[in-house]
TORKOL-4160 file (C-alpha; in steps of 0.2 Angstrom, whole numbers, padded with zeros to 4 digits, m for minus):
398
<pt num="1" X="m0264" Y="m0182" Z="0102"/>
<pt num="2" X="m0245" Y="m0185" Z="0104"/>
<pt num="3" X="m0242" Y="m0183" Z="0085"/>
<pt num="4" X="m0250" Y="m0166" Z="0086"/>
<pt num="5" X="m0238" Y="m0161" Z="0100"/>
<pt num="6" X="m0223" Y="m0168" Z="0091"/>
<pt num="7" X="m0228" Y="m0157" Z="0076"/>
<pt num="8" X="m0230" Y="m0142" Z="0087"/>
<pt num="9" X="m0213" Y="m0144" Z="0094"/>
<pt num="10" X="m0205" Y="m0147" Z="0077"/>
<pt num="11" X="m0213" Y="m0130" Z="0071"/>
<pt num="12" X="m0206" Y="m0121" Z="0086"/>
<pt num="13" X="m0189" Y="m0128" Z="0083"/>
<pt num="14" X="m0190" Y="m0123" Z="0065"/>
<pt num="15" X="m0194" Y="m0105" Z="0070"/>
<pt num="16" X="m0180" Y="m0105" Z="0082"/>
<pt num="17" X="m0168" Y="m0109" Z="0068"/>
<pt num="18" X="m0175" Y="m0098" Z="0055"/>
<pt num="19" X="m0177" Y="m0082" Z="0066"/>
<pt num="20" X="m0158" Y="m0079" Z="0068"/>
<pt num="21" X="m0156" Y="m0080" Z="0048"/>
<pt num="22" X="m0169" Y="m0066" Z="0046"/>
<pt num="23" X="m0161" Y="m0055" Z="0059"/>
<pt num="24" X="m0144" Y="m0058" Z="0052"/>
<pt num="25" X="m0149" Y="m0051" Z="0036"/>
<pt num="26" X="m0156" Y="m0035" Z="0044"/>
<pt num="27" X="m0141" Y="m0032" Z="0054"/>
<pt num="28" X="m0129" Y="m0031" Z="0039"/>
<pt num="29" X="m0139" Y="m0017" Z="0031"/>
<pt num="30" X="m0126" Y="m0004" Z="0036"/>
<pt num="31" X="m0110" Y="m0013" Z="0035"/>
<pt num="32" X="m0103" Y="m0006" Z="0020"/>
<pt num="33" X="m0105" Y="0012" Z="0026"/>
<pt num="34" X="m0096" Y="0008" Z="0042"/>
<pt num="35" X="m0082" Y="m0001" Z="0032"/>
<pt num="36" X="m0080" Y="0015" Z="0022"/>
<pt num="37" X="m0080" Y="0026" Z="0037"/>
<pt num="38" X="m0067" Y="0015" Z="0045"/>
<pt num="39" X="m0056" Y="0017" Z="0029"/>
<pt num="40" X="m0058" Y="0036" Z="0030"/>
<pt num="41" X="m0052" Y="0036" Z="0048"/>
<pt num="42" X="m0037" Y="0024" Z="0044"/>
<pt num="43" X="m0032" Y="0036" Z="0030"/>
<pt num="44" X="m0033" Y="0051" Z="0042"/>
<pt num="45" X="m0022" Y="0041" Z="0054"/>
<pt num="46" X="m0009" Y="0036" Z="0041"/>
<pt num="47" X="m0008" Y="0054" Z="0035"/>
<pt num="48" X="m0006" Y="0061" Z="0053"/>
<pt num="49" X="0008" Y="0048" Z="0056"/>
<pt num="50" X="0017" Y="0053" Z="0040"/>
<pt num="51" X="0015" Y="0036" Z="0033"/>
<pt num="52" X="0007" Y="0043" Z="0016"/>
<pt num="53" X="0010" Y="0060" Z="0008"/>
<pt num="54" X="m0004" Y="0073" Z="0009"/>
<pt num="55" X="m0008" Y="0072" Z="m0009"/>
<pt num="56" X="m0010" Y="0053" Z="m0009"/>
<pt num="57" X="m0021" Y="0054" Z="0006"/>
<pt num="58" X="m0032" Y="0067" Z="m0003"/>
<pt num="59" X="m0034" Y="0055" Z="m0018"/>
<pt num="60" X="m0038" Y="0041" Z="m0006"/>
<pt num="61" X="m0051" Y="0051" Z="0003"/>
<pt num="62" X="m0059" Y="0056" Z="m0014"/>
<pt num="63" X="m0059" Y="0038" Z="m0019"/>
<pt num="64" X="m0067" Y="0032" Z="m0003"/>
<pt num="65" X="m0080" Y="0045" Z="m0002"/>
<pt num="66" X="m0085" Y="0042" Z="m0020"/>
<pt num="67" X="m0087" Y="0024" Z="m0016"/>
<pt num="68" X="m0098" Y="0029" Z="m0001"/>
<pt num="69" X="m0110" Y="0039" Z="m0012"/>
<pt num="70" X="m0109" Y="0028" Z="m0027"/>
<pt num="71" X="m0126" Y="0021" Z="m0033"/>
<pt num="72" X="m0117" Y="0005" Z="m0038"/>
<pt num="73" X="m0114" Y="0002" Z="m0020"/>
<pt num="74" X="m0132" Y="0003" Z="m0017"/>
<pt num="75" X="m0137" Y="m0008" Z="m0031"/>
<pt num="76" X="m0125" Y="m0021" Z="m0026"/>
<pt num="77" X="m0132" Y="m0020" Z="m0008"/>
<pt num="78" X="m0149" Y="m0022" Z="m0015"/>
<pt num="79" X="m0144" Y="m0037" Z="m0025"/>
<pt num="80" X="m0136" Y="m0045" Z="m0010"/>
<pt num="81" X="m0151" Y="m0041" Z="0001"/>
<pt num="82" X="m0162" Y="m0050" Z="m0012"/>
<pt num="83" X="m0151" Y="m0064" Z="m0012"/>
<pt num="84" X="m0152" Y="m0066" Z="0006"/>
<pt num="85" X="m0171" Y="m0065" Z="0006"/>
<pt num="86" X="m0171" Y="m0078" Z="m0008"/>
<pt num="87" X="m0160" Y="m0089" Z="0003"/>
<pt num="88" X="m0171" Y="m0086" Z="0018"/>
<pt num="89" X="m0187" Y="m0091" Z="0009"/>
<pt num="90" X="m0179" Y="m0106" Z="0002"/>
<pt num="91" X="m0174" Y="m0111" Z="0020"/>
<pt num="92" X="m0192" Y="m0108" Z="0027"/>
<pt num="93" X="m0198" Y="m0120" Z="0012"/>
<pt num="94" X="m0186" Y="m0133" Z="0016"/>
<pt num="95" X="m0191" Y="m0133" Z="0035"/>
<pt num="96" X="m0209" Y="m0133" Z="0031"/>
<pt num="97" X="m0207" Y="m0148" Z="0019"/>
<pt num="98" X="m0197" Y="m0157" Z="0033"/>
<pt num="99" X="m0211" Y="m0154" Z="0046"/>
<pt num="100" X="m0225" Y="m0158" Z="0035"/>
<pt num="101" X="m0216" Y="m0173" Z="0027"/>
<pt num="102" X="m0211" Y="m0180" Z="0044"/>
<pt num="103" X="m0229" Y="m0179" Z="0050"/>
<pt num="104" X="m0235" Y="m0188" Z="0034"/>
<pt num="105" X="m0221" Y="m0201" Z="0035"/>
<pt num="106" X="m0224" Y="m0205" Z="0053"/>
<pt num="107" X="m0243" Y="m0207" Z="0050"/>
<pt num="108" X="m0239" Y="m0220" Z="0037"/>
<pt num="109" X="m0225" Y="m0230" Z="0044"/>
<pt num="110" X="m0229" Y="m0229" Z="0062"/>
<pt num="111" X="m0241" Y="m0227" Z="0077"/>
<pt num="112" X="m0238" Y="m0215" Z="0091"/>
<pt num="113" X="m0235" Y="m0224" Z="0107"/>
<pt num="114" X="m0230" Y="m0240" Z="0098"/>
<pt num="115" X="m0212" Y="m0246" Z="0096"/>
<pt num="116" X="m0206" Y="m0248" Z="0079"/>
<pt num="117" X="m0205" Y="m0267" Z="0073"/>
<pt num="118" X="m0187" Y="m0264" Z="0066"/>
<pt num="119" X="m0176" Y="m0252" Z="0074"/>
<pt num="120" X="m0168" Y="m0240" Z="0061"/>
<pt num="121" X="m0149" Y="m0237" Z="0062"/>
<pt num="122" X="m0144" Y="m0220" Z="0070"/>
<pt num="123" X="m0142" Y="m0206" Z="0057"/>
<pt num="124" X="m0152" Y="m0216" Z="0042"/>
<pt num="125" X="m0163" Y="m0201" Z="0039"/>
<pt num="126" X="m0154" Y="m0185" Z="0036"/>
<pt num="127" X="m0161" Y="m0169" Z="0044"/>
<pt num="128" X="m0156" Y="m0158" Z="0029"/>
<pt num="129" X="m0142" Y="m0147" Z="0025"/>
<pt num="130" X="m0133" Y="m0138" Z="0039"/>
<pt num="131" X="m0138" Y="m0119" Z="0040"/>
<pt num="132" X="m0121" Y="m0110" Z="0037"/>
<pt num="133" X="m0116" Y="m0094" Z="0028"/>
<pt num="134" X="m0113" Y="m0095" Z="0010"/>
<pt num="135" X="m0095" Y="m0100" Z="0004"/>
<pt num="136" X="m0092" Y="m0082" Z="m0003"/>
<pt num="137" X="m0096" Y="m0074" Z="0015"/>
<pt num="138" X="m0085" Y="m0087" Z="0024"/>
<pt num="139" X="m0071" Y="m0084" Z="0012"/>
<pt num="140" X="m0073" Y="m0065" Z="0015"/>
<pt num="141" X="m0073" Y="m0067" Z="0034"/>
<pt num="142" X="m0058" Y="m0079" Z="0034"/>
<pt num="143" X="m0048" Y="m0067" Z="0022"/>
<pt num="144" X="m0051" Y="m0052" Z="0033"/>
<pt num="145" X="m0061" Y="m0054" Z="0049"/>
<pt num="146" X="m0064" Y="m0035" Z="0051"/>
<pt num="147" X="m0075" Y="m0035" Z="0035"/>
<pt num="148" X="m0063" Y="m0024" Z="0025"/>
<pt num="149" X="m0059" Y="m0031" Z="0008"/>
<pt num="150" X="m0041" Y="m0035" Z="0003"/>
<pt num="151" X="m0031" Y="m0022" Z="m0007"/>
<pt num="152" X="m0032" Y="m0034" Z="m0023"/>
<pt num="153" X="m0051" Y="m0035" Z="m0021"/>
<pt num="154" X="m0053" Y="m0016" Z="m0019"/>
<pt num="155" X="m0042" Y="m0013" Z="m0034"/>
<pt num="156" X="m0053" Y="m0026" Z="m0044"/>
<pt num="157" X="m0068" Y="m0016" Z="m0039"/>
<pt num="158" X="m0060" Y="0000" Z="m0044"/>
<pt num="159" X="m0056" Y="m0007" Z="m0061"/>
<pt num="160" X="m0073" Y="m0014" Z="m0064"/>
<pt num="161" X="m0080" Y="0004" Z="m0060"/>
<pt num="162" X="m0069" Y="0011" Z="m0072"/>
<pt num="163" X="m0074" Y="m0001" Z="m0086"/>
<pt num="164" X="m0092" Y="0005" Z="m0083"/>
<pt num="165" X="m0086" Y="0023" Z="m0082"/>
<pt num="166" X="m0070" Y="0025" Z="m0091"/>
<pt num="167" X="m0071" Y="0044" Z="m0090"/>
<pt num="168" X="m0068" Y="0044" Z="m0071"/>
<pt num="169" X="m0053" Y="0054" Z="m0070"/>
<pt num="170" X="m0051" Y="0053" Z="m0052"/>
<pt num="171" X="m0053" Y="0034" Z="m0053"/>
<pt num="172" X="m0039" Y="0033" Z="m0065"/>
<pt num="173" X="m0028" Y="0044" Z="m0053"/>
<pt num="174" X="m0032" Y="0033" Z="m0039"/>
<pt num="175" X="m0028" Y="0017" Z="m0049"/>
<pt num="176" X="m0012" Y="0024" Z="m0055"/>
<pt num="177" X="m0007" Y="0029" Z="m0037"/>
<pt num="178" X="m0012" Y="0012" Z="m0030"/>
<pt num="179" X="m0003" Y="0002" Z="m0044"/>
<pt num="180" X="0013" Y="0012" Z="m0041"/>
<pt num="181" X="0013" Y="0009" Z="m0023"/>
<pt num="182" X="0011" Y="m0010" Z="m0026"/>
<pt num="183" X="0026" Y="m0011" Z="m0038"/>
<pt num="184" X="0016" Y="m0012" Z="m0054"/>
<pt num="185" X="0024" Y="0002" Z="m0062"/>
<pt num="186" X="0018" Y="m0001" Z="m0080"/>
<pt num="187" X="0000" Y="m0003" Z="m0073"/>
<pt num="188" X="0003" Y="0014" Z="m0065"/>
<pt num="189" X="0009" Y="0022" Z="m0081"/>
<pt num="190" X="m0006" Y="0016" Z="m0090"/>
<pt num="191" X="m0018" Y="0022" Z="m0078"/>
<pt num="192" X="m0009" Y="0040" Z="m0076"/>
<pt num="193" X="m0009" Y="0041" Z="m0095"/>
<pt num="194" X="m0027" Y="0038" Z="m0096"/>
<pt num="195" X="m0030" Y="0051" Z="m0082"/>
<pt num="196" X="m0019" Y="0064" Z="m0091"/>
<pt num="197" X="m0028" Y="0061" Z="m0108"/>
<pt num="198" X="m0045" Y="0065" Z="m0098"/>
<pt num="199" X="m0038" Y="0080" Z="m0089"/>
<pt num="200" X="m0020" Y="0087" Z="m0091"/>
<pt num="201" X="m0022" Y="0100" Z="m0078"/>
<pt num="202" X="m0017" Y="0091" Z="m0062"/>
<pt num="203" X="0002" Y="0094" Z="m0058"/>
<pt num="204" X="0003" Y="0079" Z="m0046"/>
<pt num="205" X="m0003" Y="0067" Z="m0059"/>
<pt num="206" X="0009" Y="0073" Z="m0072"/>
<pt num="207" X="0024" Y="0072" Z="m0061"/>
<pt num="208" X="0018" Y="0055" Z="m0055"/>
<pt num="209" X="0017" Y="0049" Z="m0074"/>
<pt num="210" X="0035" Y="0056" Z="m0077"/>
<pt num="211" X="0041" Y="0046" Z="m0062"/>
<pt num="212" X="0033" Y="0030" Z="m0068"/>
<pt num="213" X="0041" Y="0033" Z="m0085"/>
<pt num="214" X="0058" Y="0036" Z="m0077"/>
<pt num="215" X="0056" Y="0019" Z="m0066"/>
<pt num="216" X="0052" Y="0010" Z="m0082"/>
<pt num="217" X="0067" Y="0017" Z="m0091"/>
<pt num="218" X="0079" Y="0011" Z="m0077"/>
<pt num="219" X="0082" Y="0029" Z="m0070"/>
<pt num="220" X="0085" Y="0037" Z="m0087"/>
<pt num="221" X="0074" Y="0052" Z="m0090"/>
<pt num="222" X="0067" Y="0052" Z="m0107"/>
<pt num="223" X="0060" Y="0066" Z="m0117"/>
<pt num="224" X="0043" Y="0060" Z="m0113"/>
<pt num="225" X="0046" Y="0060" Z="m0095"/>
<pt num="226" X="0054" Y="0077" Z="m0095"/>
<pt num="227" X="0039" Y="0085" Z="m0105"/>
<pt num="228" X="0028" Y="0078" Z="m0092"/>
<pt num="229" X="0038" Y="0085" Z="m0077"/>
<pt num="230" X="0040" Y="0101" Z="m0087"/>
<pt num="231" X="0020" Y="0102" Z="m0088"/>
<pt num="232" X="0018" Y="0099" Z="m0070"/>
<pt num="233" X="0031" Y="0113" Z="m0065"/>
<pt num="234" X="0022" Y="0125" Z="m0077"/>
<pt num="235" X="0006" Y="0121" Z="m0067"/>
<pt num="236" X="0014" Y="0120" Z="m0050"/>
<pt num="237" X="0031" Y="0129" Z="m0050"/>
<pt num="238" X="0033" Y="0122" Z="m0031"/>
<pt num="239" X="0031" Y="0103" Z="m0036"/>
<pt num="240" X="0046" Y="0095" Z="m0027"/>
<pt num="241" X="0046" Y="0079" Z="m0037"/>
<pt num="242" X="0046" Y="0088" Z="m0054"/>
<pt num="243" X="0060" Y="0100" Z="m0047"/>
<pt num="244" X="0070" Y="0087" Z="m0041"/>
<pt num="245" X="0069" Y="0075" Z="m0057"/>
<pt num="246" X="0072" Y="0089" Z="m0069"/>
<pt num="247" X="0088" Y="0093" Z="m0059"/>
<pt num="248" X="0093" Y="0074" Z="m0061"/>
<pt num="249" X="0089" Y="0076" Z="m0080"/>
<pt num="250" X="0103" Y="0090" Z="m0081"/>
<pt num="251" X="0114" Y="0079" Z="m0072"/>
<pt num="252" X="0111" Y="0065" Z="m0084"/>
<pt num="253" X="0113" Y="0077" Z="m0099"/>
<pt num="254" X="0131" Y="0082" Z="m0093"/>
<pt num="255" X="0126" Y="0097" Z="m0083"/>
<pt num="256" X="0130" Y="0092" Z="m0065"/>
<pt num="257" X="0133" Y="0110" Z="m0058"/>
<pt num="258" X="0116" Y="0115" Z="m0064"/>
<pt num="259" X="0108" Y="0101" Z="m0056"/>
<pt num="260" X="0117" Y="0105" Z="m0040"/>
<pt num="261" X="0111" Y="0123" Z="m0040"/>
<pt num="262" X="0093" Y="0116" Z="m0043"/>
<pt num="263" X="0094" Y="0104" Z="m0029"/>
<pt num="264" X="0101" Y="0117" Z="m0017"/>
<pt num="265" X="0086" Y="0129" Z="m0021"/>
<pt num="266" X="0074" Y="0115" Z="m0019"/>
<pt num="267" X="0081" Y="0111" Z="m0002"/>
<pt num="268" X="0082" Y="0129" Z="0004"/>
<pt num="269" X="0063" Y="0130" Z="0000"/>
<pt num="270" X="0059" Y="0114" Z="0010"/>
<pt num="271" X="0053" Y="0112" Z="0028"/>
<pt num="272" X="0059" Y="0100" Z="0041"/>
<pt num="273" X="0044" Y="0090" Z="0040"/>
<pt num="274" X="0045" Y="0086" Z="0022"/>
<pt num="275" X="0048" Y="0068" Z="0019"/>
<pt num="276" X="0058" Y="0070" Z="0004"/>
<pt num="277" X="0071" Y="0082" Z="0012"/>
<pt num="278" X="0083" Y="0068" Z="0017"/>
<pt num="279" X="0084" Y="0061" Z="m0001"/>
<pt num="280" X="0088" Y="0078" Z="m0008"/>
<pt num="281" X="0101" Y="0082" Z="0005"/>
<pt num="282" X="0109" Y="0066" Z="0001"/>
<pt num="283" X="0110" Y="0069" Z="m0017"/>
<pt num="284" X="0117" Y="0087" Z="m0014"/>
<pt num="285" X="0131" Y="0080" Z="m0003"/>
<pt num="286" X="0135" Y="0066" Z="m0015"/>
<pt num="287" X="0136" Y="0077" Z="m0030"/>
<pt num="288" X="0145" Y="0091" Z="m0022"/>
<pt num="289" X="0158" Y="0078" Z="m0016"/>
<pt num="290" X="0160" Y="0072" Z="m0033"/>
<pt num="291" X="0162" Y="0090" Z="m0039"/>
<pt num="292" X="0174" Y="0094" Z="m0025"/>
<pt num="293" X="0163" Y="0108" Z="m0020"/>
<pt num="294" X="0159" Y="0114" Z="m0003"/>
<pt num="295" X="0141" Y="0118" Z="m0001"/>
<pt num="296" X="0139" Y="0117" Z="0018"/>
<pt num="297" X="0137" Y="0136" Z="0020"/>
<pt num="298" X="0123" Y="0136" Z="0007"/>
<pt num="299" X="0113" Y="0122" Z="0016"/>
<pt num="300" X="0099" Y="0125" Z="0030"/>
<pt num="301" X="0107" Y="0125" Z="0047"/>
<pt num="302" X="0098" Y="0109" Z="0052"/>
<pt num="303" X="0105" Y="0100" Z="0037"/>
<pt num="304" X="0122" Y="0106" Z="0040"/>
<pt num="305" X="0122" Y="0098" Z="0057"/>
<pt num="306" X="0115" Y="0082" Z="0050"/>
<pt num="307" X="0130" Y="0079" Z="0037"/>
<pt num="308" X="0144" Y="0073" Z="0047"/>
<pt num="309" X="0153" Y="0057" Z="0042"/>
<pt num="310" X="0168" Y="0050" Z="0032"/>
<pt num="311" X="0167" Y="0056" Z="0014"/>
<pt num="312" X="0178" Y="0055" Z="m0001"/>
<pt num="313" X="0187" Y="0071" Z="0005"/>
<pt num="314" X="0190" Y="0063" Z="0022"/>
<pt num="315" X="0198" Y="0048" Z="0014"/>
<pt num="316" X="0209" Y="0059" Z="0002"/>
<pt num="317" X="0215" Y="0069" Z="0017"/>
<pt num="318" X="0219" Y="0053" Z="0026"/>
<pt num="319" X="0229" Y="0047" Z="0011"/>
<pt num="320" X="0244" Y="0058" Z="0016"/>
<pt num="321" X="0246" Y="0048" Z="0033"/>
<pt num="322" X="0256" Y="0032" Z="0034"/>
<pt num="323" X="0247" Y="0017" Z="0028"/>
<pt num="324" X="0244" Y="0009" Z="0045"/>
<pt num="325" X="0239" Y="0026" Z="0053"/>
<pt num="326" X="0227" Y="0029" Z="0038"/>
<pt num="327" X="0219" Y="0013" Z="0038"/>
<pt num="328" X="0216" Y="0014" Z="0057"/>
<pt num="329" X="0209" Y="0031" Z="0055"/>
<pt num="330" X="0197" Y="0026" Z="0041"/>
<pt num="331" X="0191" Y="0011" Z="0050"/>
<pt num="332" X="0188" Y="0020" Z="0065"/>
<pt num="333" X="0177" Y="0033" Z="0057"/>
<pt num="334" X="0167" Y="0019" Z="0049"/>
<pt num="335" X="0165" Y="0009" Z="0065"/>
<pt num="336" X="0159" Y="0025" Z="0073"/>
<pt num="337" X="0146" Y="0027" Z="0059"/>
<pt num="338" X="0141" Y="0009" Z="0060"/>
<pt num="339" X="0138" Y="0012" Z="0079"/>
<pt num="340" X="0128" Y="0028" Z="0075"/>
<pt num="341" X="0117" Y="0019" Z="0063"/>
<pt num="342" X="0113" Y="0006" Z="0076"/>
<pt num="343" X="0108" Y="0020" Z="0087"/>
<pt num="344" X="0099" Y="0030" Z="0074"/>
<pt num="345" X="0092" Y="0018" Z="0060"/>
<pt num="346" X="0081" Y="0030" Z="0052"/>
<pt num="347" X="0095" Y="0041" Z="0045"/>
<pt num="348" X="0095" Y="0035" Z="0026"/>
<pt num="349" X="0110" Y="0046" Z="0021"/>
<pt num="350" X="0120" Y="0038" Z="0035"/>
<pt num="351" X="0116" Y="0021" Z="0029"/>
<pt num="352" X="0121" Y="0026" Z="0011"/>
<pt num="353" X="0138" Y="0032" Z="0018"/>
<pt num="354" X="0141" Y="0016" Z="0028"/>
<pt num="355" X="0137" Y="0005" Z="0014"/>
<pt num="356" X="0149" Y="0014" Z="0002"/>
<pt num="357" X="0163" Y="0015" Z="0016"/>
<pt num="358" X="0161" Y="m0003" Z="0018"/>
<pt num="359" X="0163" Y="m0006" Z="m0001"/>
<pt num="360" X="0178" Y="0005" Z="m0002"/>
<pt num="361" X="0186" Y="m0005" Z="0012"/>
<pt num="362" X="0183" Y="m0021" Z="0003"/>
<pt num="363" X="0172" Y="m0028" Z="0017"/>
<pt num="364" X="0159" Y="m0037" Z="0007"/>
<pt num="365" X="0152" Y="m0046" Z="0022"/>
<pt num="366" X="0150" Y="m0030" Z="0032"/>
<pt num="367" X="0143" Y="m0021" Z="0017"/>
<pt num="368" X="0130" Y="m0034" Z="0015"/>
<pt num="369" X="0126" Y="m0034" Z="0034"/>
<pt num="370" X="0124" Y="m0015" Z="0033"/>
<pt num="371" X="0113" Y="m0016" Z="0017"/>
<pt num="372" X="0102" Y="m0029" Z="0026"/>
<pt num="373" X="0100" Y="m0019" Z="0042"/>
<pt num="374" X="0096" Y="m0003" Z="0032"/>
<pt num="375" X="0082" Y="m0012" Z="0022"/>
<pt num="376" X="0075" Y="m0018" Z="0038"/>
<pt num="377" X="0074" Y="0000" Z="0044"/>
<pt num="378" X="0066" Y="0006" Z="0028"/>
<pt num="379" X="0056" Y="m0009" Z="0023"/>
<pt num="380" X="0041" Y="0000" Z="0018"/>
<pt num="381" X="0049" Y="0015" Z="0009"/>
<pt num="382" X="0051" Y="0010" Z="m0010"/>
<pt num="383" X="0061" Y="0025" Z="m0014"/>
<pt num="384" X="0073" Y="0023" Z="0001"/>
<pt num="385" X="0076" Y="0004" Z="m0004"/>
<pt num="386" X="0080" Y="0010" Z="m0022"/>
<pt num="387" X="0093" Y="0021" Z="m0015"/>
<pt num="388" X="0101" Y="0008" Z="m0004"/>
<pt num="389" X="0102" Y="m0004" Z="m0019"/>
<pt num="390" X="0110" Y="0009" Z="m0029"/>
<pt num="391" X="0123" Y="0013" Z="m0016"/>
<pt num="392" X="0126" Y="m0006" Z="m0014"/>
<pt num="393" X="0128" Y="m0009" Z="m0033"/>
<pt num="394" X="0139" Y="0006" Z="m0036"/>
<pt num="395" X="0157" Y="0001" Z="m0040"/>
<pt num="396" X="0169" Y="0006" Z="m0025"/>
<pt num="397" X="0181" Y="0020" Z="m0029"/>
<pt num="398" X="0196" Y="0024" Z="m0019"/>
């Protein structure tokens, strides 16, 4: 009678073990949908905060929505579900064998109520493998406890999907945007080129392709890059990236006055909230200073107010003063600018002026200090970091 009771208790224990495994499989059914919905909310949040441009946010939303509706996701989910069911039935089989085997073994080697003639050492009979999550599931949870796959994994999935559907133009655009943001400019160029080969009617893709070519060319604007930018401008005459870069092309080709006119026109058409506005303003002030041209009256009122600081013109005026007074004046202006940057570290143009002023004064340590602080303030802005490096690497001129 006792062995019957023991068998019943073992079956009950087995059911307690198996039941959560089945329930866990059911609870994960809608996990992927919730992940994609969370990603949509995150994109909306980043766009609202101004962390990503509107066009990039739109591309990200299209990509996430496509994943949400993609039949491949459903297929993968079904495969995972089938795999979980297979694991569950295997587990049930193992537990059943354990229960039946234990009863049979006990009926052979022992008798209920009678102590064994030779005690067995503890742990000599294994109870079976521990009931844990699969290594893949554990690794995923450790990598990202929120259940959202890492960026590299998402890119791999996107590339896998594109290998199955190479005509997905939006997928190629999203891949190009992602690769560029991760610093893989050549990968971005290839993805953008593929998207343009499929559909050359999107100005954002054309100008992004042109920018990738320029980055790969070390800042020089090749004919191929210029052609892409001109196509973008033909489709969208207000495209700020194409307008700015084509102005830069004029400067590189020996027509700085024409570039200055293009940039002033571009800045005049901007709004205070445009994230590229400060970059264009900085370039205008630098080029105007090199050309000894006063453009202050032609700039928007808020930009005029944002442009104070020691320039080459200020230094030239100070050259008429005695050496000691001139040096004191310049150092005082630079010190005030340094303090201003400590109070307002988000002023990119101010950092560039400070770095260059320190270089002119021959203050290598202070130049590096300003560069380090500026990079810390713009750690997530690739364009700003590039401009800061250019300022630090440009030879100082008196």
